[in-house]
Backbone bond lengths (Angstrom), bond angles and torsions (degrees), N, CA, C in turn:
res aa  C-N    CA-C-N  psi(-1)  N-CA   C-N-CA  omega(-1)  CA-C   N-CA-C  phi
1 M - - - 1.460 - - 1.536 109.26 -
2 N 1.363 116.92 126.77 1.459 119.98 -179.26 1.520 111.10 -84.37
3 L 1.340 115.39 173.67 1.470 120.20 -175.97 1.522 111.53 -62.90
4 R 1.336 115.86 -35.92 1.463 119.03 -179.68 1.530 110.97 -63.97
5 S 1.341 115.93 -43.73 1.463 120.03 -180.00 1.525 111.07 -63.71
6 K 1.343 115.96 -40.08 1.457 119.66 178.48 1.515 111.78 -63.15
7 A 1.343 115.14 -39.35 1.468 119.49 179.70 1.526 110.91 -65.92
8 I 1.333 116.17 -41.89 1.467 120.26 179.72 1.524 110.22 -64.62
9 D 1.363 115.74 -43.82 1.470 119.51 178.48 1.520 111.42 -61.39
10 G 1.322 116.47 -39.55 1.461 120.54 179.81 1.518 111.76 -64.65
11 L 1.337 116.65 -42.25 1.459 120.84 178.42 1.533 111.13 -64.94
12 M 1.337 116.20 -41.18 1.462 120.01 179.13 1.526 110.84 -63.94
13 L 1.334 116.90 -40.99 1.460 120.33 179.32 1.519 111.16 -63.91
14 K 1.322 117.44 -41.21 1.462 120.50 178.37 1.526 110.91 -63.88
15 A 1.336 115.29 -40.09 1.469 119.20 -179.73 1.529 110.69 -65.28
16 I 1.326 116.03 -41.10 1.465 120.05 179.37 1.516 110.64 -63.33
17 K 1.322 117.16 -42.10 1.460 121.52 -178.59 1.528 112.05 -64.01
18 R 1.352 116.95 -23.19 1.470 120.31 -179.03 1.525 111.73 -85.32
19 L 1.324 117.64 -10.90 1.458 119.77 179.97 1.525 109.68 -63.03
20 P 1.349 119.06 136.16 1.470 121.67 -177.58 1.524 113.21 -55.55
21 A 1.327 117.15 -41.95 1.463 120.30 -178.30 1.529 111.24 -64.30
22 V 1.313 116.16 -40.54 1.461 120.60 179.76 1.520 110.62 -68.59
23 K 1.334 116.53 -37.67 1.469 120.17 176.87 1.526 111.06 -61.79
24 R 1.341 115.99 -43.73 1.462 119.71 179.28 1.526 111.10 -64.52
25 L 1.344 115.14 -39.06 1.455 120.10 179.55 1.524 111.33 -63.74
26 R 1.314 116.10 -44.16 1.465 119.91 179.95 1.526 111.11 -66.53
27 A 1.332 116.34 -38.42 1.459 120.15 179.17 1.526 110.92 -65.50
28 T 1.331 115.63 -41.66 1.459 119.94 178.99 1.520 111.21 -63.29
29 F 1.324 116.01 -44.56 1.464 120.01 -179.20 1.523 111.11 -65.99
30 K 1.326 116.53 -34.65 1.471 120.00 178.60 1.524 110.53 -67.67
31 E 1.341 116.43 -38.85 1.457 120.96 -178.76 1.526 111.45 -74.89
32 R 1.347 116.31 -41.17 1.464 121.25 -178.98 1.526 108.62 -133.17
33 P 1.333 117.75 85.46 1.462 121.25 -173.91 1.521 114.24 -63.32
34 Y 1.336 118.73 -15.51 1.463 121.32 -179.80 1.518 112.24 -99.41
35 I 1.345 117.08 13.77 1.456 120.77 -173.61 1.532 112.06 -60.90
36 F 1.346 116.81 -28.93 1.451 119.89 -175.95 1.530 112.22 -89.05
37 L 1.318 116.00 -2.22 1.455 119.97 174.66 1.526 108.91 -83.69
38 S 1.300 117.02 145.31 1.462 120.48 177.66 1.513 108.04 -146.10
39 H 1.335 116.76 125.34 1.453 117.61 178.77 1.524 109.96 -74.22
40 K 1.304 115.35 157.95 1.451 122.74 -176.09 1.533 110.34 -62.62
41 K 1.337 116.15 124.10 1.459 120.34 -177.31 1.527 111.31 -122.44
42 A 1.312 115.26 147.15 1.467 121.18 -178.74 1.529 110.82 -71.15
43 P 1.328 117.29 147.43 1.473 121.43 179.08 1.533 110.89 -80.51
44 L 1.321 116.58 78.49 1.460 120.60 -175.97 1.522 113.00 -64.96
45 S 1.317 117.10 -14.36 1.467 120.44 -178.39 1.524 112.16 -65.17
46 I 1.338 118.27 -17.43 1.467 119.21 -177.63 1.528 112.22 -66.79
47 I 1.329 117.40 -17.70 1.473 119.19 179.60 1.526 111.65 -78.90
48 H 1.330 116.57 1.33 1.467 120.56 178.69 1.526 111.66 -114.84
49 S 1.345 116.77 14.60 1.464 118.47 179.97 1.524 109.85 -139.41
50 G 1.315 116.32 147.30 1.453 121.34 -178.93 1.517 111.50 73.31
51 S 1.323 115.79 -166.65 1.459 120.89 178.27 1.525 108.83 -88.11
52 V 1.332 116.30 121.06 1.464 122.47 -172.65 1.526 109.66 -122.64
53 L 1.335 115.84 130.90 1.460 121.91 172.11 1.523 107.62 -110.83
54 E 1.318 116.81 123.49 1.463 120.58 175.83 1.523 108.52 -104.08
55 I 1.330 116.20 112.51 1.470 120.35 -179.26 1.525 109.58 -89.46
56 G 1.339 115.45 142.24 1.458 119.64 -177.55 1.513 111.96 63.53
57 C 1.316 116.59 38.93 1.471 120.79 -172.69 1.522 112.81 -70.50
58 G 1.350 118.66 -24.19 1.462 120.56 -178.63 1.514 111.89 62.00
59 K 1.335 115.40 -140.35 1.462 120.90 -177.24 1.527 113.41 -90.42
60 K 1.346 116.85 -2.74 1.470 119.96 -174.08 1.521 110.45 -123.44
61 K 1.293 116.35 63.41 1.460 121.07 179.76 1.522 110.72 -66.23
62 T 1.330 116.22 140.45 1.458 121.26 175.96 1.524 110.08 -64.51
63 P 1.327 119.42 129.33 1.464 121.27 179.84 1.527 112.02 -55.00
64 G 1.316 115.92 131.46 1.459 121.30 179.11 1.511 114.65 91.39
65 A 1.326 117.53 -14.38 1.459 121.13 -179.30 1.523 111.14 -88.58
66 V 1.326 115.65 158.90 1.460 121.64 168.65 1.521 106.45 -87.58
67 G 1.322 116.48 126.47 1.457 120.47 -175.46 1.513 112.79 -98.55
68 L 1.329 115.65 132.19 1.468 121.04 177.20 1.515 109.10 -122.93
69 D 1.332 116.56 130.95 1.456 120.98 177.97 1.529 108.39 -152.90
70 S 1.314 115.57 164.19 1.469 119.86 179.00 1.523 112.16 -81.73
71 R 1.343 116.07 -10.27 1.457 120.50 -179.56 1.534 110.10 -124.46
72 A 1.317 116.13 152.19 1.465 121.64 -174.41 1.530 111.46 -84.73
73 F 1.318 116.48 63.13 1.457 120.25 175.54 1.530 109.37 -72.05
74 P 1.335 117.86 157.04 1.465 119.99 174.61 1.530 110.48 -56.54
75 G 1.322 116.19 130.52 1.457 120.93 179.20 1.516 114.37 95.04
76 V 1.331 117.83 -13.54 1.470 120.56 178.75 1.534 108.85 -72.96
77 D 1.333 115.91 128.98 1.469 121.32 -177.47 1.530 112.29 -97.50
78 I 1.322 116.73 -32.46 1.460 121.25 -177.63 1.529 108.32 -128.64
79 I 1.312 116.78 124.69 1.467 120.78 176.39 1.528 108.27 -99.67
80 A 1.327 115.87 118.39 1.459 120.59 -177.38 1.519 109.95 -158.07
81 D 1.320 115.19 153.92 1.460 122.19 178.58 1.523 108.59 -92.50
82 L 1.342 116.26 123.90 1.462 120.96 -178.53 1.526 112.55 -68.65
83 E 1.310 117.41 -10.88 1.464 120.71 178.78 1.530 112.47 -81.54
84 G 1.330 117.29 -6.94 1.465 120.43 -177.57 1.512 111.99 -133.51
85 P 1.335 117.36 -170.63 1.477 121.77 179.28 1.527 111.44 -60.37
86 L 1.314 116.23 144.20 1.463 121.38 179.49 1.530 109.23 -97.21
87 P 1.334 117.69 136.47 1.473 121.27 -177.20 1.530 111.72 -79.27
88 I 1.325 115.05 60.23 1.466 121.41 -175.56 1.530 108.01 -136.29
89 P 1.330 118.67 134.76 1.477 120.73 178.67 1.536 112.38 -64.86
90 D 1.310 116.00 161.29 1.465 121.93 176.69 1.533 110.45 -61.64
91 D 1.322 115.46 152.67 1.481 123.03 170.61 1.537 112.38 52.15
92 T 1.318 116.90 49.65 1.468 120.96 -174.97 1.524 113.74 -98.03
93 Y 1.335 118.07 -40.13 1.470 120.42 -168.54 1.530 112.99 -115.91
94 D 1.336 113.90 147.68 1.471 120.81 173.57 1.527 111.11 -76.42
95 V 1.331 115.47 -35.50 1.469 121.14 -176.35 1.517 109.61 -138.56
96 V 1.329 116.25 136.06 1.462 121.98 166.27 1.520 106.71 -113.33
97 Y 1.329 115.82 127.24 1.466 122.07 -175.82 1.524 109.25 -114.55
98 A 1.325 115.40 128.09 1.464 121.14 178.59 1.525 108.46 -130.87
99 N 1.313 116.52 104.82 1.462 121.74 -177.19 1.530 109.95 -102.30
100 Q 1.342 116.34 102.96 1.463 122.53 -179.52 1.537 110.67 58.27
101 V 1.324 115.19 50.82 1.468 121.96 -177.31 1.527 112.15 -120.67
102 L 1.311 118.08 -44.68 1.470 121.55 -171.24 1.522 112.69 -60.35
103 E 1.324 117.36 -27.97 1.470 120.38 -179.08 1.525 112.23 -70.27
104 H 1.334 117.42 -12.28 1.465 121.60 179.47 1.534 112.96 -95.86
105 V 1.319 117.35 -8.18 1.464 121.70 -171.51 1.526 110.72 -95.67
106 T 1.323 115.73 122.05 1.465 120.58 179.13 1.526 111.31 -72.04
107 N 1.319 115.82 -46.36 1.468 120.93 -179.43 1.529 109.66 -90.70
108 L 1.316 116.09 65.23 1.460 119.90 -175.69 1.525 111.30 -66.57
109 L 1.302 117.54 -38.84 1.459 119.91 179.77 1.529 110.75 -60.81
110 G 1.330 116.28 -41.96 1.459 119.50 177.31 1.518 112.06 -63.64
111 L 1.327 116.86 -41.37 1.469 120.46 179.19 1.528 110.86 -65.16
112 M 1.325 117.60 -40.37 1.468 120.34 178.52 1.526 110.77 -61.15
113 H 1.331 116.68 -38.10 1.466 120.21 175.92 1.527 110.73 -62.61
114 E 1.332 116.70 -42.60 1.461 120.79 -179.38 1.535 111.27 -66.98
115 I 1.313 116.76 -41.48 1.473 120.22 177.86 1.527 110.34 -61.50
116 H 1.320 116.24 -45.22 1.463 120.88 179.05 1.530 110.32 -61.06
117 R 1.307 116.77 -40.10 1.473 121.77 -178.25 1.517 112.48 -64.41
118 I 1.339 116.74 -42.74 1.470 119.63 -174.22 1.532 113.12 -86.15
119 L 1.334 117.34 -9.57 1.467 119.69 175.05 1.522 110.62 -76.57
120 K 1.314 115.54 141.78 1.462 120.09 172.82 1.530 109.26 -68.32
121 P 1.332 119.02 158.75 1.466 119.94 173.09 1.537 110.14 -55.92
122 G 1.322 116.13 127.88 1.460 120.23 -175.71 1.516 113.82 84.68
123 G 1.348 116.53 -2.52 1.462 120.94 178.59 1.522 111.64 -68.53
124 K 1.338 115.70 165.76 1.465 120.38 -172.98 1.527 112.27 -128.56
125 L 1.317 113.99 141.54 1.458 121.81 168.64 1.524 107.91 -101.54
126 L 1.335 116.53 123.60 1.458 122.08 174.22 1.523 107.28 -111.54
127 A 1.322 116.32 109.86 1.464 120.79 -174.41 1.517 110.81 -124.86
128 Q 1.332 116.03 124.04 1.468 122.05 175.60 1.526 108.24 -104.78
129 V 1.328 115.41 129.00 1.465 121.39 -174.31 1.527 109.56 -140.50
130 P 1.340 118.20 161.78 1.464 120.53 178.76 1.529 111.86 -75.91
131 Y 1.312 116.04 139.04 1.465 122.07 176.08 1.524 109.09 -77.12
132 F 1.320 116.65 144.59 1.469 120.03 -171.14 1.522 114.13 -65.03
133 R 1.329 118.83 -22.57 1.458 121.08 179.38 1.536 112.67 -85.86
134 S 1.310 117.52 -11.45 1.463 121.05 -176.65 1.528 111.34 -74.66
135 G 1.323 115.71 137.61 1.458 119.89 174.72 1.518 112.20 -62.45
136 W 1.348 116.94 -31.02 1.460 121.22 179.77 1.524 111.64 -65.48
137 A 1.319 117.25 -24.22 1.461 120.44 179.86 1.523 111.77 -65.77
138 H 1.330 116.55 -22.50 1.463 120.75 -173.15 1.538 113.40 -114.77
139 V 1.323 117.21 -1.90 1.462 121.16 179.98 1.528 111.53 -77.05
140 D 1.332 116.16 -42.68 1.463 121.36 -178.04 1.534 109.07 -78.44
141 L 1.301 116.92 114.94 1.463 120.97 -176.38 1.530 113.09 -73.97
142 T 1.325 117.17 -7.82 1.471 119.08 175.53 1.526 111.72 -86.80
143 H 1.332 117.12 -5.34 1.467 119.40 175.15 1.527 109.09 -71.19
144 V 1.315 116.59 134.03 1.464 120.44 177.09 1.526 111.61 -107.67
145 R 1.330 117.10 -5.59 1.467 121.51 177.96 1.515 109.90 -165.13
146 C 1.315 115.49 162.65 1.458 121.66 166.67 1.526 106.96 -128.81
147 F 1.321 118.18 179.97 1.460 120.42 -167.05 1.525 112.40 -131.56
148 T 1.324 114.45 150.46 1.459 121.89 170.77 1.524 108.08 -108.88
149 I 1.319 116.31 174.93 1.458 120.44 -178.87 1.524 111.77 -60.00
150 D 1.328 116.68 -35.38 1.463 120.61 -175.72 1.532 114.23 -96.07
151 S 1.313 118.24 11.29 1.468 120.12 -174.33 1.527 113.99 -59.04
152 M 1.332 117.37 -30.77 1.455 120.29 -177.08 1.521 113.36 -97.68
153 E 1.327 117.00 2.97 1.466 120.31 -175.00 1.522 112.98 -63.88
154 T 1.321 117.76 -23.39 1.461 119.57 178.74 1.527 112.31 -65.03
155 F 1.348 116.62 -17.52 1.460 120.75 178.32 1.528 112.47 -94.51
156 R 1.327 117.48 -2.55 1.468 120.36 -178.56 1.533 110.04 -84.81
157 E 1.295 114.73 134.49 1.454 120.47 179.49 1.530 110.89 -61.32
158 R 1.331 117.16 129.19 1.467 124.98 175.92 1.528 113.26 59.63
159 S 1.308 118.54 34.11 1.470 120.66 177.51 1.526 109.92 -93.09
160 Y 1.323 115.33 158.29 1.462 121.68 177.65 1.525 110.53 -60.70
161 H 1.328 117.46 -41.90 1.456 121.46 -178.13 1.528 111.22 -67.25
162 R 1.318 116.54 -32.60 1.463 119.25 178.89 1.526 110.35 -66.40
163 E 1.317 115.96 -37.13 1.461 119.75 178.58 1.536 110.75 -68.74
164 G 1.338 116.15 -38.24 1.460 119.92 -176.18 1.522 114.50 -83.73
165 Y 1.352 116.36 -29.26 1.471 120.49 -176.70 1.530 108.93 -131.03
166 H 1.296 116.72 62.55 1.467 121.20 -176.20 1.536 109.05 -74.79
167 V 1.317 116.32 109.04 1.463 120.89 -177.90 1.518 112.88 -117.03
168 S 1.343 116.66 -8.44 1.459 119.37 -175.76 1.522 110.08 -160.66
169 D 1.333 115.65 149.83 1.464 120.37 174.28 1.529 111.75 -84.10
170 M 1.318 116.66 -10.45 1.463 121.96 179.48 1.530 109.97 -75.13
171 V 1.332 116.34 134.35 1.469 119.57 -178.45 1.527 110.87 -132.34
172 F 1.327 114.39 152.43 1.461 122.30 168.45 1.528 107.25 -107.45
173 S 1.315 116.41 139.30 1.467 120.15 -176.09 1.520 112.83 -72.60
174 G 1.326 116.71 -24.90 1.462 119.73 -179.24 1.515 111.79 -152.79
175 I 1.334 115.68 145.82 1.464 121.73 178.21 1.518 108.68 -137.28
176 E 1.323 116.03 126.51 1.463 121.60 172.94 1.528 108.30 -115.28
177 V 1.323 115.73 146.01 1.461 120.93 -177.74 1.526 109.51 -124.98
178 F 1.327 115.64 139.61 1.464 121.85 -178.59 1.527 108.85 -133.46
179 L 1.314 116.25 145.83 1.467 122.36 179.83 1.523 110.21 -113.95
180 D 1.330 115.85 130.60 1.473 121.87 174.85 1.530 112.79 50.88
181 T 1.343 115.90 49.28 1.465 120.91 -178.84 1.528 112.35 -57.20
182 E 1.331 117.57 -37.20 1.467 120.40 -174.44 1.530 112.65 -92.74
183 Y 1.315 116.78 14.63 1.462 121.36 178.84 1.530 109.70 -111.15
184 P 1.342 117.68 153.20 1.468 120.03 -177.98 1.526 112.39 -67.42
185 S 1.326 115.88 154.95 1.460 122.03 178.98 1.531 109.89 -83.30
186 T 1.315 116.46 102.26 1.457 121.80 173.08 1.524 108.40 -101.42
187 L 1.323 116.36 168.39 1.454 120.32 179.77 1.533 110.24 -59.54
188 G 1.338 116.49 -44.36 1.453 120.17 179.95 1.514 112.44 -63.42
189 R 1.340 116.93 -43.20 1.460 120.33 -179.07 1.527 111.40 -66.22
190 C 1.335 116.30 -38.44 1.470 119.85 177.90 1.518 110.83 -63.97
191 L 1.320 116.53 -47.36 1.461 121.64 -176.34 1.527 111.54 -66.88
192 F 1.339 116.47 -51.12 1.459 119.35 -174.12 1.536 112.49 -73.28
193 S 1.321 118.15 -31.86 1.470 118.84 177.30 1.526 110.10 -68.48
194 W 1.326 116.59 -36.92 1.466 119.79 176.19 1.525 110.35 -61.97
195 M 1.315 116.34 -45.43 1.465 120.72 179.17 1.526 111.41 -63.17
196 A 1.336 116.37 -43.72 1.464 121.15 -176.60 1.520 111.65 -65.47
197 L 1.328 117.26 -44.66 1.459 120.87 -177.46 1.528 112.16 -74.70
198 R 1.321 116.07 -25.95 1.467 120.30 179.14 1.524 111.27 -70.45
199 N 1.344 116.29 -39.84 1.466 120.43 179.77 1.525 108.93 -146.22
200 P 1.348 117.04 80.38 1.473 120.72 -174.04 1.522 114.18 -56.66
201 Q 1.314 117.80 -44.92 1.462 119.46 -175.52 1.520 111.57 -65.82
202 R 1.314 116.40 -42.33 1.463 118.74 179.32 1.520 110.51 -65.17
203 F 1.331 117.51 -41.41 1.463 121.44 -178.50 1.522 110.95 -67.07
204 E 1.324 116.97 -50.16 1.464 120.79 -172.57 1.525 113.17 -73.38
205 N 1.309 117.77 -20.89 1.461 121.13 178.72 1.515 112.78 -102.51
206 S 1.336 115.08 23.72 1.463 120.53 177.59 1.526 109.82 -131.81
207 A 1.325 116.05 175.45 1.466 121.28 179.30 1.523 112.18 -66.31
208 L 1.333 117.48 -16.15 1.463 120.65 -178.55 1.528 111.67 -59.50
209 S 1.323 116.84 -37.91 1.468 119.36 -178.20 1.523 111.96 -70.31
210 F 1.342 117.40 -19.16 1.464 121.05 173.76 1.526 110.67 -82.76
211 L 1.333 116.18 -33.15 1.463 120.18 -179.58 1.516 111.48 -65.42
212 Y 1.356 116.02 -36.55 1.468 119.47 -179.79 1.528 109.03 -136.67
213 P 1.328 117.65 82.89 1.476 120.70 -179.41 1.527 110.91 -78.61
214 F 1.319 116.53 113.70 1.464 120.64 177.90 1.524 110.34 -70.80
215 E 1.317 116.71 161.75 1.459 122.34 -177.71 1.525 112.88 -98.04
216 Q 1.336 115.64 -35.27 1.463 118.54 -166.02 1.527 111.44 -142.50
217 L 1.310 114.64 143.17 1.469 122.43 171.17 1.520 109.25 -113.43
218 T 1.310 116.03 144.77 1.462 120.87 171.71 1.516 108.55 -126.22
219 F 1.323 116.26 126.79 1.453 121.76 175.95 1.522 109.06 -105.99
220 L 1.312 116.39 131.27 1.461 122.41 173.11 1.525 106.80 -116.96
221 M 1.338 116.32 107.22 1.462 121.60 -171.82 1.526 109.99 -116.77
222 T 1.319 116.13 127.80 1.463 121.93 -176.54 1.518 110.39 -104.80
223 K 1.317 116.58 128.11 1.468 121.75 -179.96 1.525 110.94 -68.90
């Protein structure tokens, strides 16, 4: 590069730095250097496309979804007990959505079988549950369990946990896990969620999980 080219590049760089948008960008990055980091978040938009069943919907059913609950709240379309068989044909829904529901179900294995049955091939279960380190997981006395990152691994095809804790012949072809999807991306959340998802057992069985206790887990499971 000759002196003329260097001079032109220098002038162009100065001009770019004076642009209002670039000034705002630099100021933002200086104030919050982790602003461009984002922890892994679940694709919640899938509950607004295709045929969606929301189990345990209560009084706040997701718009466009078919609502299932054990009580006849306004908006509930199907009244059924999650502890038993669901009155729904096989291969019916693209998505089953469970928002803070699975922790209340005693017969979780039976419900997982029913969810798998009513999902279409390639369908997805999106389940949000309390993380075991969260204080909220233990405040509600109707909770019968809380969850770790690997809690659903026994349902994953050819997983280590399935070999060690074989409880069902039913399998999901894929499972993705997300931490604190509905919370903002802070530096701590980005760093610790990366560590936790990279090596769940090491993270959860060490002091690290006490240093940064997450609130929520989201499982995205594909039939």
